N, CA, C, O and the ligand as a Tripos MOL2 file, in Angstrom:
@<TRIPOS>MOLECULE
protein
  301   299    76     0     0
PROTEIN
NO_CHARGES

@<TRIPOS>ATOM
      1 N          -8.3530  -17.1540   -2.3540 N.3       1 MET1
      2 CA         -7.4510  -16.1560   -2.9770 C.3       1 MET1
      3 C          -7.0820  -15.0950   -1.9300 C.2       1 MET1
      4 O          -7.9590  -14.5790   -1.2380 O.2       1 MET1
      5 N          -5.8120  -14.7750   -1.8150 N.am      2 PRO2
      6 CA         -5.4030  -13.8290   -0.7580 C.3       2 PRO2
      7 C          -5.8920  -12.4130   -1.0150 C.2       2 PRO2
      8 O          -6.1100  -12.0080   -2.1570 O.2       2 PRO2
      9 N          -6.0600  -11.6720    0.0700 N.am      3 LEU3
     10 CA         -6.4590  -10.2730    0.0010 C.3       3 LEU3
     11 C          -5.2260   -9.4040    0.2190 C.2       3 LEU3
     12 O          -4.5220   -9.5360    1.2200 O.2       3 LEU3
     13 N          -4.9800   -8.5150   -0.7360 N.am      4 TYR4
     14 CA         -3.8190   -7.6380   -0.6370 C.3       4 TYR4
     15 C          -4.2750   -6.1940   -0.4780 C.2       4 TYR4
     16 O          -5.3260   -5.8010   -0.9830 O.2       4 TYR4
     17 N          -3.4670   -5.4120    0.2340 N.am      5 GLU5
     18 CA         -3.7970   -4.0080    0.4540 C.3       5 GLU5
     19 C          -2.7990   -3.1430   -0.3120 C.2       5 GLU5
     20 O          -1.5970   -3.4080   -0.3070 O.2       5 GLU5
     21 N          -3.3080   -2.1250   -0.9570 N.am      6 TYR6
     22 CA         -2.4810   -1.2400   -1.7720 C.3       6 TYR6
     23 C          -2.6650    0.2040   -1.3200 C.2       6 TYR6
     24 O          -3.7120    0.5900   -0.8000 O.2       6 TYR6
     25 N          -1.6120    0.9870   -1.5370 N.am      7 LEU7
     26 CA         -1.6550    2.4140   -1.2060 C.3       7 LEU7
     27 C          -1.3550    3.2140   -2.4630 C.2       7 LEU7
     28 O          -0.3760    2.9570   -3.1640 O.2       7 LEU7
     29 N          -2.2220    4.1960   -2.7380 N.am      8 CYS8
     30 CA         -2.0210    5.0570   -3.8930 C.3       8 CYS8
     31 C          -1.0110    6.1450   -3.5540 C.2       8 CYS8
     32 O          -1.1580    6.8430   -2.5500 O.2       8 CYS8
     33 N           0.0070    6.2880   -4.3860 N.am      9 ARG9
     34 CA          1.0260    7.3030   -4.1220 C.3       9 ARG9
     35 C           0.5710    8.6930   -4.5700 C.2       9 ARG9
     36 O           1.2040    9.6900   -4.2240 O.2       9 ARG9
     37 N          -0.4970    8.7660   -5.3210 N.am     10 ASP10
     38 CA         -0.9750   10.0720   -5.7830 C.3      10 ASP10
     39 C          -1.9760   10.6820   -4.8130 C.2      10 ASP10
     40 O          -1.8280   11.8400   -4.4230 O.2      10 ASP10
     41 N          -2.9960    9.9190   -4.4160 N.am     11 CYS11
     42 CA         -4.0450   10.5000   -3.5700 C.3      11 CYS11
     43 C          -4.0260    9.9400   -2.1580 C.2      11 CYS11
     44 O          -4.7600   10.4200   -1.2940 O.2      11 CYS11
     45 N          -3.1860    8.9200   -1.9080 N.am     12 GLY12
     46 CA         -3.0630    8.3880   -0.5620 C.3      12 GLY12
     47 C          -4.1480    7.4010   -0.1700 C.2      12 GLY12
     48 O          -4.1970    6.9620    0.9790 O.2      12 GLY12
     49 N          -5.0170    7.0450   -1.1050 N.am     13 ALA13
     50 CA         -6.1010    6.1170   -0.7860 C.3      13 ALA13
     51 C          -5.5460    4.7080   -0.5840 C.2      13 ALA13
     52 O          -4.5980    4.2870   -1.2480 O.2      13 ALA13
     53 N          -6.1630    4.0030    0.3460 N.am     14 LYS14
     54 CA         -5.8510    2.5900    0.5280 C.3      14 LYS14
     55 C          -7.0050    1.7680   -0.0230 C.2      14 LYS14
     56 O          -8.1720    2.1130    0.1630 O.2      14 LYS14
     57 N          -6.6740    0.6960   -0.6910 N.am     15 PHE15
     58 CA         -7.7250   -0.1850   -1.1820 C.3      15 PHE15
     59 C          -7.2240   -1.6130   -1.1780 C.2      15 PHE15
     60 O          -6.0210   -1.8730   -1.1920 O.2      15 PHE15
     61 N          -8.1850   -2.5400   -1.1570 N.am     16 GLU16
     62 CA         -7.8500   -3.9480   -1.0780 C.3      16 GLU16
     63 C          -8.2950   -4.6640   -2.3330 C.2      16 GLU16
     64 O          -9.3170   -4.3260   -2.9280 O.2      16 GLU16
     65 N          -7.5250   -5.6480   -2.7260 N.am     17 LEU17
     66 CA         -7.8550   -6.4380   -3.9010 C.3      17 LEU17
     67 C          -7.6470   -7.9110   -3.6000 C.2      17 LEU17
     68 O          -6.6820   -8.3030   -2.9440 O.2      17 LEU17
     69 N          -8.5790   -8.7180   -4.0970 N.am     18 LEU18
     70 CA         -8.3860  -10.1600   -4.0770 C.3      18 LEU18
     71 C          -7.6400  -10.5520   -5.3360 C.2      18 LEU18
     72 O          -8.1450  -10.3870   -6.4460 O.2      18 LEU18
     73 N          -6.4400  -11.0690   -5.1590 N.am     19 ARG19
     74 CA         -5.6330  -11.4130   -6.3180 C.3      19 ARG19
     75 C          -4.9050  -12.7170   -6.0590 C.2      19 ARG19
     76 O          -4.7100  -13.1330   -4.9170 O.2      19 ARG19
     77 N          -4.5090  -13.3480   -7.1570 N.am     20 GLY20
     78 CA         -3.6480  -14.5000   -7.0200 C.3      20 GLY20
     79 C          -2.2630  -14.0820   -6.5790 C.2      20 GLY20
     80 O          -1.8570  -12.9350   -6.7630 O.2      20 GLY20
     81 N          -1.5470  -15.0190   -5.9970 N.am     21 ILE21
     82 CA         -0.2120  -14.6990   -5.4970 C.3      21 ILE21
     83 C           0.6800  -14.1850   -6.6290 C.2      21 ILE21
     84 O           1.5030  -13.2940   -6.4170 O.2      21 ILE21
     85 N           0.5200  -14.7350   -7.8070 N.am     22 ALA22
     86 CA          1.3560  -14.3410   -8.9410 C.3      22 ALA22
     87 C           1.1080  -12.8970   -9.3460 C.2      22 ALA22
     88 O           1.9810  -12.2690   -9.9460 O.2      22 ALA22
     89 N          -0.0730  -12.3530   -9.0290 N.am     23 GLN23
     90 CA         -0.4130  -10.9840   -9.4190 C.3      23 GLN23
     91 C          -0.2240   -9.9860   -8.2750 C.2      23 GLN23
     92 O          -0.4960   -8.7970   -8.4410 O.2      23 GLN23
     93 N           0.2370  -10.4570   -7.1240 N.am     24 ALA24
     94 CA          0.2510   -9.6140   -5.9210 C.3      24 ALA24
     95 C           1.0460   -8.3370   -6.1280 C.2      24 ALA24
     96 O           0.6430   -7.2750   -5.6540 O.2      24 ALA24
     97 N           2.1620   -8.4230   -6.8250 N.am     25 ASP25
     98 CA          3.0240   -7.2590   -6.9900 C.3      25 ASP25
     99 C           2.8220   -6.5510   -8.3150 C.2      25 ASP25
    100 O           3.5590   -5.6200   -8.6390 O.2      25 ASP25
    101 N           1.8360   -6.9790   -9.0850 N.am     26 ASP26
    102 CA          1.5330   -6.2760  -10.3220 C.3      26 ASP26
    103 C           0.9160   -4.9190  -10.0040 C.2      26 ASP26
    104 O           0.2650   -4.7710   -8.9700 O.2      26 ASP26
    105 N           1.1080   -3.9340  -10.8640 N.am     27 PRO27
    106 CA          0.4720   -2.6300  -10.6360 C.3      27 PRO27
    107 C          -1.0490   -2.7540  -10.5830 C.2      27 PRO27
    108 O          -1.6580   -3.4620  -11.3850 O.2      27 PRO27
    109 N          -1.6430   -2.0580   -9.6300 N.am     28 ALA28
    110 CA         -3.0970   -2.0570   -9.5040 C.3      28 ALA28
    111 C          -3.5750   -0.6210   -9.5510 C.2      28 ALA28
    112 O          -3.1370    0.1890   -8.7340 O.2      28 ALA28
    113 N          -4.4530   -0.2760  -10.4720 N.am     29 PRO29
    114 CA         -4.9300    1.1060  -10.5530 C.3      29 PRO29
    115 C          -5.7330    1.4950   -9.3180 C.2      29 PRO29
    116 O          -6.5190    0.7080   -8.7900 O.2      29 PRO29
    117 N          -5.5110    2.7410   -8.8680 N.am     30 CYS30
    118 CA         -6.2010    3.2380   -7.6810 C.3      30 CYS30
    119 C          -7.7100    3.2430   -7.9090 C.2      30 CYS30
    120 O          -8.1930    3.6410   -8.9690 O.2      30 CYS30
    121 N          -8.4420    2.7940   -6.8920 N.am     31 THR31
    122 CA         -9.8980    2.7710   -7.0130 C.3      31 THR31
    123 C         -10.4960    4.1620   -6.8400 C.2      31 THR31
    124 O         -11.6570    4.3850   -7.1850 O.2      31 THR31
    125 N          -9.7080    5.1060   -6.3050 N.am     32 GLU32
    126 CA        -10.2190    6.4530   -6.0630 C.3      32 GLU32
    127 C          -9.9460    7.3860   -7.2400 C.2      32 GLU32
    128 O         -10.8410    8.0870   -7.7110 O.2      32 GLU32
    129 N          -8.6830    7.3850   -7.7140 N.am     33 CYS33
    130 CA         -8.3180    8.3500   -8.7450 C.3      33 CYS33
    131 C          -7.8260    7.6840  -10.0290 C.2      33 CYS33
    132 O          -7.5740    8.3650  -11.0240 O.2      33 CYS33
    133 N          -7.6900    6.3590  -10.0130 N.am     34 GLY34
    134 CA         -7.2940    5.6570  -11.2170 C.3      34 GLY34
    135 C          -5.8100    5.6920  -11.5030 C.2      34 GLY34
    136 O          -5.3720    5.2060  -12.5460 O.2      34 GLY34
    137 N          -5.0220    6.2580  -10.5950 N.am     35 SER35
    138 CA         -3.5910    6.3440  -10.8170 C.3      35 SER35
    139 C          -2.9460    4.9600  -10.8260 C.2      35 SER35
    140 O          -3.2970    4.1020  -10.0150 O.2      35 SER35
    141 N          -2.0090    4.7470  -11.7380 N.am     36 PRO36
    142 CA         -1.2890    3.4740  -11.7450 C.3      36 PRO36
    143 C          -0.1380    3.4390  -10.7540 C.2      36 PRO36
    144 O           0.4960    2.3990  -10.5750 O.2      36 PRO36
    145 N           0.1390    4.5760  -10.1030 N.am     37 ARG37
    146 CA          1.2710    4.6200   -9.1710 C.3      37 ARG37
    147 C           0.8280    4.1810   -7.7810 C.2      37 ARG37
    148 O           0.6320    5.0060   -6.8880 O.2      37 ARG37
    149 N           0.6770    2.9020   -7.6150 N.am     38 THR38
    150 CA          0.2640    2.3380   -6.3420 C.3      38 THR38
    151 C           1.2870    1.3080   -5.8990 C.2      38 THR38
    152 O           2.0450    0.7790   -6.7110 O.2      38 THR38
    153 N           1.3000    1.0330   -4.6190 N.am     39 GLY39
    154 CA          2.2230    0.0400   -4.0880 C.3      39 GLY39
    155 C           1.5060   -0.8780   -3.1220 C.2      39 GLY39
    156 O           0.5600   -0.4700   -2.4480 O.2      39 GLY39
    157 N           1.9490   -2.0910   -3.0570 N.am     40 ARG40
    158 CA          1.3140   -3.0530   -2.1590 C.3      40 ARG40
    159 C           1.8460   -2.8550   -0.7420 C.2      40 ARG40
    160 O           3.0470   -2.6930   -0.5270 O.2      40 ARG40
    161 N           0.9220   -2.8720    0.2200 N.am     41 LEU41
    162 CA          1.3070   -2.7580    1.6200 C.3      41 LEU41
    163 C           1.5640   -4.1520    2.1910 C.2      41 LEU41
    164 O           0.9470   -5.1360    1.7840 O.2      41 LEU41
    165 N           2.4760   -4.2050    3.1280 N.am     42 ILE42
    166 CA          2.7490   -5.4630    3.8110 C.3      42 ILE42
    167 C           1.6010   -5.7550    4.7690 C.2      42 ILE42
    168 O           1.0530   -4.8400    5.3850 O.2      42 ILE42
    169 N           1.2460   -7.0000    4.8930 N.am     43 SER43
    170 CA          0.1440   -7.4010    5.7520 C.3      43 SER43
    171 C           0.3270   -6.8940    7.1750 C.2      43 SER43
    172 O           1.4320   -6.9200    7.7170 O.2      43 SER43
    173 N          -0.7690   -6.4330    7.7760 N.am     44 LEU44
    174 CA         -0.7070   -5.8930    9.1250 C.3      44 LEU44
    175 C          -1.0560   -6.9360   10.1820 C.2      44 LEU44
    176 O          -1.1870   -6.6050   11.3600 O.2      44 LEU44
    177 N          -1.2040   -8.1820    9.7710 N.am     45 PHE45
    178 CA         -1.6630   -9.1900   10.7310 C.3      45 PHE45
    179 C          -0.7380   -9.2980   11.9360 C.2      45 PHE45
    180 O          -1.2020   -9.4000   13.0720 O.2      45 PHE45
    181 N           0.5770   -9.2750   11.6900 N.am     46 ALA46
    182 CA          1.5280   -9.4440   12.7850 C.3      46 ALA46
    183 C           1.4110   -8.2970   13.7740 C.2      46 ALA46
    184 O           1.3920   -8.5120   14.9860 O.2      46 ALA46
    185 N           1.3330   -7.0630   13.2500 N.am     47 ALA47
    186 CA          1.2570   -5.9070   14.1250 C.3      47 ALA47
    187 C          -0.0320   -5.9360   14.9450 C.2      47 ALA47
    188 O          -0.0270   -5.6040   16.1310 O.2      47 ALA47
    189 N          -1.1360   -6.3340   14.3080 N.am     48 ILE48
    190 CA         -2.4110   -6.3800   15.0200 C.3      48 ILE48
    191 C          -2.3460   -7.4170   16.1460 C.2      48 ILE48
    192 O          -2.8680   -7.1860   17.2360 O.2      48 ILE48
    193 N          -1.7130   -8.5440   15.8820 N.am     49 SER49
    194 CA         -1.5910   -9.5720   16.9090 C.3      49 SER49
    195 C          -0.7910   -9.0510   18.0880 C.2      49 SER49
    196 O          -1.1520   -9.2730   19.2440 O.2      49 SER49
    197 N           0.3050   -8.3520   17.7850 N.am     50 ASP50
    198 CA          1.1140   -7.7950   18.8550 C.3      50 ASP50
    199 C           0.3080   -6.7980   19.6790 C.2      50 ASP50
    200 O           0.4050   -6.7750   20.9060 O.2      50 ASP50
    201 N          -0.4950   -5.9690   18.9960 N.am     51 GLY51
    202 CA         -1.2960   -4.9860   19.6990 C.3      51 GLY51
    203 C          -2.2530   -5.6320   20.6800 C.2      51 GLY51
    204 O          -2.4420   -5.1300   21.7880 O.2      51 GLY51
    205 N          -2.8640   -6.7510   20.2780 N.am     52 LYS52
    206 CA         -3.7990   -7.4320   21.1680 C.3      52 LYS52
    207 C          -3.0720   -7.9620   22.4010 C.2      52 LYS52
    208 O          -3.6000   -7.9240   23.5120 O.2      52 LYS52
    209 N          -1.8540   -8.4540   22.1860 N.am     53 MET53
    210 CA         -1.0870   -8.9510   23.3210 C.3      53 MET53
    211 C          -0.7770   -7.8170   24.2870 C.2      53 MET53
    212 O          -0.8730   -7.9740   25.5040 O.2      53 MET53
    213 N          -0.4010   -6.6590   23.7190 N.am     54 VAL54
    214 CA         -0.0120   -5.5320   24.5560 C.3      54 VAL54
    215 C          -1.2000   -5.0240   25.3810 C.2      54 VAL54
    216 O          -1.0310   -4.6820   26.5520 O.2      54 VAL54
    217 N          -2.3860   -4.9710   24.7920 N.am     55 VAL55
    218 CA         -3.5290   -4.4110   25.4920 C.3      55 VAL55
    219 C          -4.3120   -5.4640   26.2800 C.2      55 VAL55
    220 O          -5.4110   -5.1890   26.7620 O.2      55 VAL55
    221 N          -3.7540   -6.6570   26.4100 N.am     56 GLY56
    222 CA         -4.4120   -7.7090   27.1720 C.3      56 GLY56
    223 C          -4.6080   -7.3170   28.6270 C.2      56 GLY56
    224 O          -3.9820   -6.3710   29.1050 O.2      56 GLY56
    225 N          -5.4600   -8.0260   29.3240 N.am     57 SER57
    226 CA         -5.8550   -7.6430   30.6800 C.3      57 SER57
    227 C          -4.9010   -8.1660   31.7400 C.2      57 SER57
    228 O          -5.1400   -7.9550   32.9290 O.2      57 SER57
    229 N          -3.8480   -8.8310   31.3560 N.am     58 THR58
    230 CA         -2.9650   -9.4270   32.3540 C.3      58 THR58
    231 C          -1.8840   -8.4680   32.8040 C.2      58 THR58
    232 O          -1.0470   -8.8430   33.6270 O.2      58 THR58
    233 N          -1.8670   -7.2410   32.2960 N.am     59 GLY59
    234 CA         -0.8690   -6.2700   32.7170 C.3      59 GLY59
    235 C           0.4570   -6.4970   32.0320 C.2      59 GLY59
    236 O           0.5510   -7.2500   31.0620 O.2      59 GLY59
    237 N           1.4780   -5.8420   32.5430 N.am     60 CYS60
    238 CA          2.7740   -5.8990   31.8920 C.3      60 CYS60
    239 C           3.5560   -7.1340   32.3050 C.2      60 CYS60
    240 O           3.1340   -7.8870   33.1820 O.2      60 CYS60
    241 N           4.6920   -7.3310   31.6680 N.am     61 ALA61
    242 CA          5.4710   -8.5320   31.9010 C.3      61 ALA61
    243 C           6.0080   -8.6010   33.3200 C.2      61 ALA61
    244 O           6.2920   -9.6880   33.8230 O.2      61 ALA61
    245 N           6.1520   -7.4410   33.9740 N.am     62 ALA62
    246 CA          6.7160   -7.4220   35.3220 C.3      62 ALA62
    247 C           5.6660   -7.7140   36.3870 C.2      62 ALA62
    248 O           6.0130   -7.8770   37.5570 O.2      62 ALA62
    249 N           4.3990   -7.7840   36.0140 N.am     63 CYS63
    250 CA          3.3260   -7.9480   36.9880 C.3      63 CYS63
    251 C           3.3890   -9.3000   37.6930 C.2      63 CYS63
    252 O           3.7140  -10.3230   37.0920 O.2      63 CYS63
    253 N           3.0730   -9.2720   38.9710 N.am     64 SER64
    254 CA          2.8620  -10.5070   39.7290 C.3      64 SER64
    255 C           1.6400  -10.2600   40.5980 C.2      64 SER64
    256 O           0.8420   -9.3740   40.2920 O.2      64 SER64
    257 N           1.4750  -11.0070   41.6550 N.am     65 SER65
    258 CA          0.2790  -10.8570   42.4750 C.3      65 SER65
    259 C           0.3260   -9.6130   43.3470 C.2      65 SER65
    260 O          -0.6790   -9.2480   43.9570 O.2      65 SER65
    261 N           1.4710   -8.9630   43.4150 N.am     66 HIS66
    262 CA          1.5440   -7.7640   44.2300 C.3      66 HIS66
    263 C           1.8160   -6.5300   43.3800 C.2      66 HIS66
    264 O           1.7320   -6.5960   42.1540 O.2      66 HIS66
    265 N           2.1290   -5.4480   43.9900 N.am     67 HIS67
    266 CA          2.2210   -4.1510   43.3450 C.3      67 HIS67
    267 C           3.1710   -4.1450   42.1580 C.2      67 HIS67
    268 O           4.2790   -4.6770   42.2280 O.2      67 HIS67
    269 N           2.7290   -3.5450   41.0890 N.am     68 CYS68
    270 CA          3.5770   -3.3890   39.9190 C.3      68 CYS68
    271 C           3.7200   -1.8990   39.6270 C.2      68 CYS68
    272 O           2.7500   -1.2360   39.2610 O.2      68 CYS68
    273 N           4.9100   -1.3880   39.7880 N.am     69 ALA69
    274 CA          5.1380    0.0320   39.5750 C.3      69 ALA69
    275 C           5.0540    0.4010   38.1040 C.2      69 ALA69
    276 O           4.8180    1.5620   37.7680 O.2      69 ALA69
    277 N           5.2450   -0.5740   37.2210 N.am     70 ALA70
    278 CA          5.2980   -0.2880   35.8000 C.3      70 ALA70
    279 C           3.9260    0.0270   35.2290 C.2      70 ALA70
    280 O           3.7880    0.9590   34.4370 O.2      70 ALA70
    281 N           2.9060   -0.7370   35.6170 N.am     71 CYS71
    282 CA          1.5990   -0.5360   34.9980 C.3      71 CYS71
    283 C           0.5170   -0.1800   36.0060 C.2      71 CYS71
    284 O          -0.5510    0.2770   35.5990 O.2      71 CYS71
    285 N           0.7420   -0.3680   37.3020 N.am     72 GLY72
    286 CA         -0.2010    0.0610   38.3160 C.3      72 GLY72
    287 C          -1.4840   -0.7440   38.3790 C.2      72 GLY72
    288 O          -2.4510   -0.2940   38.9930 O.2      72 GLY72
    289 N          -1.5290   -1.9220   37.7640 N.am     73 LEU73
    290 CA         -2.7490   -2.7120   37.7960 C.3      73 LEU73
    291 C          -2.9920   -3.3290   39.1690 C.2      73 LEU73
    292 O          -4.1330   -3.6180   39.5300 O.2      73 LEU73
    293 N          -1.9250   -3.5300   39.9290 N.am     74 HIS74
    294 CA         -2.0540   -4.1610   41.2390 C.3      74 HIS74
    295 C          -1.6080   -3.1990   42.3230 C.2      74 HIS74
    296 O          -0.9120   -2.2240   42.0400 O.2      74 HIS74
    297 N          -1.9900   -3.4530   43.5240 N.am     75 GLY75
    298 CA         -1.5080   -2.7210   44.6790 C.3      75 GLY75
    299 C          -2.4320   -1.6050   45.0440 C.2      75 GLY75
    300 O          -2.1740   -0.8790   46.0040 O.2      75 GLY75
    301 ZN         -5.3910    7.4370   -5.9800 Zn       76 ZN76
@<TRIPOS>BOND
     1     1     2 1
     2     2     3 1
     3     3     4 2
     4     3     5 am
     5     5     6 1
     6     6     7 1
     7     7     8 2
     8     7     9 am
     9     9    10 1
    10    10    11 1
    11    11    12 2
    12    11    13 am
    13    13    14 1
    14    14    15 1
    15    15    16 2
    16    15    17 am
    17    17    18 1
    18    18    19 1
    19    19    20 2
    20    19    21 am
    21    21    22 1
    22    22    23 1
    23    23    24 2
    24    23    25 am
    25    25    26 1
    26    26    27 1
    27    27    28 2
    28    27    29 am
    29    29    30 1
    30    30    31 1
    31    31    32 2
    32    31    33 am
    33    33    34 1
    34    34    35 1
    35    35    36 2
    36    35    37 am
    37    37    38 1
    38    38    39 1
    39    39    40 2
    40    39    41 am
    41    41    42 1
    42    42    43 1
    43    43    44 2
    44    43    45 am
    45    45    46 1
    46    46    47 1
    47    47    48 2
    48    47    49 am
    49    49    50 1
    50    50    51 1
    51    51    52 2
    52    51    53 am
    53    53    54 1
    54    54    55 1
    55    55    56 2
    56    55    57 am
    57    57    58 1
    58    58    59 1
    59    59    60 2
    60    59    61 am
    61    61    62 1
    62    62    63 1
    63    63    64 2
    64    63    65 am
    65    65    66 1
    66    66    67 1
    67    67    68 2
    68    67    69 am
    69    69    70 1
    70    70    71 1
    71    71    72 2
    72    71    73 am
    73    73    74 1
    74    74    75 1
    75    75    76 2
    76    75    77 am
    77    77    78 1
    78    78    79 1
    79    79    80 2
    80    79    81 am
    81    81    82 1
    82    82    83 1
    83    83    84 2
    84    83    85 am
    85    85    86 1
    86    86    87 1
    87    87    88 2
    88    87    89 am
    89    89    90 1
    90    90    91 1
    91    91    92 2
    92    91    93 am
    93    93    94 1
    94    94    95 1
    95    95    96 2
    96    95    97 am
    97    97    98 1
    98    98    99 1
    99    99   100 2
   100    99   101 am
   101   101   102 1
   102   102   103 1
   103   103   104 2
   104   103   105 am
   105   105   106 1
   106   106   107 1
   107   107   108 2
   108   107   109 am
   109   109   110 1
   110   110   111 1
   111   111   112 2
   112   111   113 am
   113   113   114 1
   114   114   115 1
   115   115   116 2
   116   115   117 am
   117   117   118 1
   118   118   119 1
   119   119   120 2
   120   119   121 am
   121   121   122 1
   122   122   123 1
   123   123   124 2
   124   123   125 am
   125   125   126 1
   126   126   127 1
   127   127   128 2
   128   127   129 am
   129   129   130 1
   130   130   131 1
   131   131   132 2
   132   131   133 am
   133   133   134 1
   134   134   135 1
   135   135   136 2
   136   135   137 am
   137   137   138 1
   138   138   139 1
   139   139   140 2
   140   139   141 am
   141   141   142 1
   142   142   143 1
   143   143   144 2
   144   143   145 am
   145   145   146 1
   146   146   147 1
   147   147   148 2
   148   147   149 am
   149   149   150 1
   150   150   151 1
   151   151   152 2
   152   151   153 am
   153   153   154 1
   154   154   155 1
   155   155   156 2
   156   155   157 am
   157   157   158 1
   158   158   159 1
   159   159   160 2
   160   159   161 am
   161   161   162 1
   162   162   163 1
   163   163   164 2
   164   163   165 am
   165   165   166 1
   166   166   167 1
   167   167   168 2
   168   167   169 am
   169   169   170 1
   170   170   171 1
   171   171   172 2
   172   171   173 am
   173   173   174 1
   174   174   175 1
   175   175   176 2
   176   175   177 am
   177   177   178 1
   178   178   179 1
   179   179   180 2
   180   179   181 am
   181   181   182 1
   182   182   183 1
   183   183   184 2
   184   183   185 am
   185   185   186 1
   186   186   187 1
   187   187   188 2
   188   187   189 am
   189   189   190 1
   190   190   191 1
   191   191   192 2
   192   191   193 am
   193   193   194 1
   194   194   195 1
   195   195   196 2
   196   195   197 am
   197   197   198 1
   198   198   199 1
   199   199   200 2
   200   199   201 am
   201   201   202 1
   202   202   203 1
   203   203   204 2
   204   203   205 am
   205   205   206 1
   206   206   207 1
   207   207   208 2
   208   207   209 am
   209   209   210 1
   210   210   211 1
   211   211   212 2
   212   211   213 am
   213   213   214 1
   214   214   215 1
   215   215   216 2
   216   215   217 am
   217   217   218 1
   218   218   219 1
   219   219   220 2
   220   219   221 am
   221   221   222 1
   222   222   223 1
   223   223   224 2
   224   223   225 am
   225   225   226 1
   226   226   227 1
   227   227   228 2
   228   227   229 am
   229   229   230 1
   230   230   231 1
   231   231   232 2
   232   231   233 am
   233   233   234 1
   234   234   235 1
   235   235   236 2
   236   235   237 am
   237   237   238 1
   238   238   239 1
   239   239   240 2
   240   239   241 am
   241   241   242 1
   242   242   243 1
   243   243   244 2
   244   243   245 am
   245   245   246 1
   246   246   247 1
   247   247   248 2
   248   247   249 am
   249   249   250 1
   250   250   251 1
   251   251   252 2
   252   251   253 am
   253   253   254 1
   254   254   255 1
   255   255   256 2
   256   255   257 am
   257   257   258 1
   258   258   259 1
   259   259   260 2
   260   259   261 am
   261   261   262 1
   262   262   263 1
   263   263   264 2
   264   263   265 am
   265   265   266 1
   266   266   267 1
   267   267   268 2
   268   267   269 am
   269   269   270 1
   270   270   271 1
   271   271   272 2
   272   271   273 am
   273   273   274 1
   274   274   275 1
   275   275   276 2
   276   275   277 am
   277   277   278 1
   278   278   279 1
   279   279   280 2
   280   279   281 am
   281   281   282 1
   282   282   283 1
   283   283   284 2
   284   283   285 am
   285   285   286 1
   286   286   287 1
   287   287   288 2
   288   287   289 am
   289   289   290 1
   290   290   291 1
   291   291   292 2
   292   291   293 am
   293   293   294 1
   294   294   295 1
   295   295   296 2
   296   295   297 am
   297   297   298 1
   298   298   299 1
   299   299   300 2
@<TRIPOS>SUBSTRUCTURE
     1 MET1         2 RESIDUE 1 A MET
     2 PRO2         6 RESIDUE 1 A PRO
     3 LEU3        10 RESIDUE 1 A LEU
     4 TYR4        14 RESIDUE 1 A TYR
     5 GLU5        18 RESIDUE 1 A GLU
     6 TYR6        22 RESIDUE 1 A TYR
     7 LEU7        26 RESIDUE 1 A LEU
     8 CYS8        30 RESIDUE 1 A CYS
     9 ARG9        34 RESIDUE 1 A ARG
    10 ASP10       38 RESIDUE 1 A ASP
    11 CYS11       42 RESIDUE 1 A CYS
    12 GLY12       46 RESIDUE 1 A GLY
    13 ALA13       50 RESIDUE 1 A ALA
    14 LYS14       54 RESIDUE 1 A LYS
    15 PHE15       58 RESIDUE 1 A PHE
    16 GLU16       62 RESIDUE 1 A GLU
    17 LEU17       66 RESIDUE 1 A LEU
    18 LEU18       70 RESIDUE 1 A LEU
    19 ARG19       74 RESIDUE 1 A ARG
    20 GLY20       78 RESIDUE 1 A GLY
    21 ILE21       82 RESIDUE 1 A ILE
    22 ALA22       86 RESIDUE 1 A ALA
    23 GLN23       90 RESIDUE 1 A GLN
    24 ALA24       94 RESIDUE 1 A ALA
    25 ASP25       98 RESIDUE 1 A ASP
    26 ASP26      102 RESIDUE 1 A ASP
    27 PRO27      106 RESIDUE 1 A PRO
    28 ALA28      110 RESIDUE 1 A ALA
    29 PRO29      114 RESIDUE 1 A PRO
    30 CYS30      118 RESIDUE 1 A CYS
    31 THR31      122 RESIDUE 1 A THR
    32 GLU32      126 RESIDUE 1 A GLU
    33 CYS33      130 RESIDUE 1 A CYS
    34 GLY34      134 RESIDUE 1 A GLY
    35 SER35      138 RESIDUE 1 A SER
    36 PRO36      142 RESIDUE 1 A PRO
    37 ARG37      146 RESIDUE 1 A ARG
    38 THR38      150 RESIDUE 1 A THR
    39 GLY39      154 RESIDUE 1 A GLY
    40 ARG40      158 RESIDUE 1 A ARG
    41 LEU41      162 RESIDUE 1 A LEU
    42 ILE42      166 RESIDUE 1 A ILE
    43 SER43      170 RESIDUE 1 A SER
    44 LEU44      174 RESIDUE 1 A LEU
    45 PHE45      178 RESIDUE 1 A PHE
    46 ALA46      182 RESIDUE 1 A ALA
    47 ALA47      186 RESIDUE 1 A ALA
    48 ILE48      190 RESIDUE 1 A ILE
    49 SER49      194 RESIDUE 1 A SER
    50 ASP50      198 RESIDUE 1 A ASP
    51 GLY51      202 RESIDUE 1 A GLY
    52 LYS52      206 RESIDUE 1 A LYS
    53 MET53      210 RESIDUE 1 A MET
    54 VAL54      214 RESIDUE 1 A VAL
    55 VAL55      218 RESIDUE 1 A VAL
    56 GLY56      222 RESIDUE 1 A GLY
    57 SER57      226 RESIDUE 1 A SER
    58 THR58      230 RESIDUE 1 A THR
    59 GLY59      234 RESIDUE 1 A GLY
    60 CYS60      238 RESIDUE 1 A CYS
    61 ALA61      242 RESIDUE 1 A ALA
    62 ALA62      246 RESIDUE 1 A ALA
    63 CYS63      250 RESIDUE 1 A CYS
    64 SER64      254 RESIDUE 1 A SER
    65 SER65      258 RESIDUE 1 A SER
    66 HIS66      262 RESIDUE 1 A HIS
    67 HIS67      266 RESIDUE 1 A HIS
    68 CYS68      270 RESIDUE 1 A CYS
    69 ALA69      274 RESIDUE 1 A ALA
    70 ALA70      278 RESIDUE 1 A ALA
    71 CYS71      282 RESIDUE 1 A CYS
    72 GLY72      286 RESIDUE 1 A GLY
    73 LEU73      290 RESIDUE 1 A LEU
    74 HIS74      294 RESIDUE 1 A HIS
    75 GLY75      298 RESIDUE 1 A GLY
    76 ZN76       301 GROUP 0 **** ****
């Protein structure tokens, strides 16, 4: 069963729920304040993957075996 993340519009709390796909967009009461005004957040998997690529140890796209002015990893 997929894990969905929700944000409370009243208190700002984030919480996760295991729900069926059919229930993903149904209202979910806030676990902190009980407010029904919550919204589902879009999965962050893509952004996290991009972040790992960016912080990888191979330097920036312009890097080669010699000096790279963009990131300074070489030279
Ligand atoms: Zn709340």
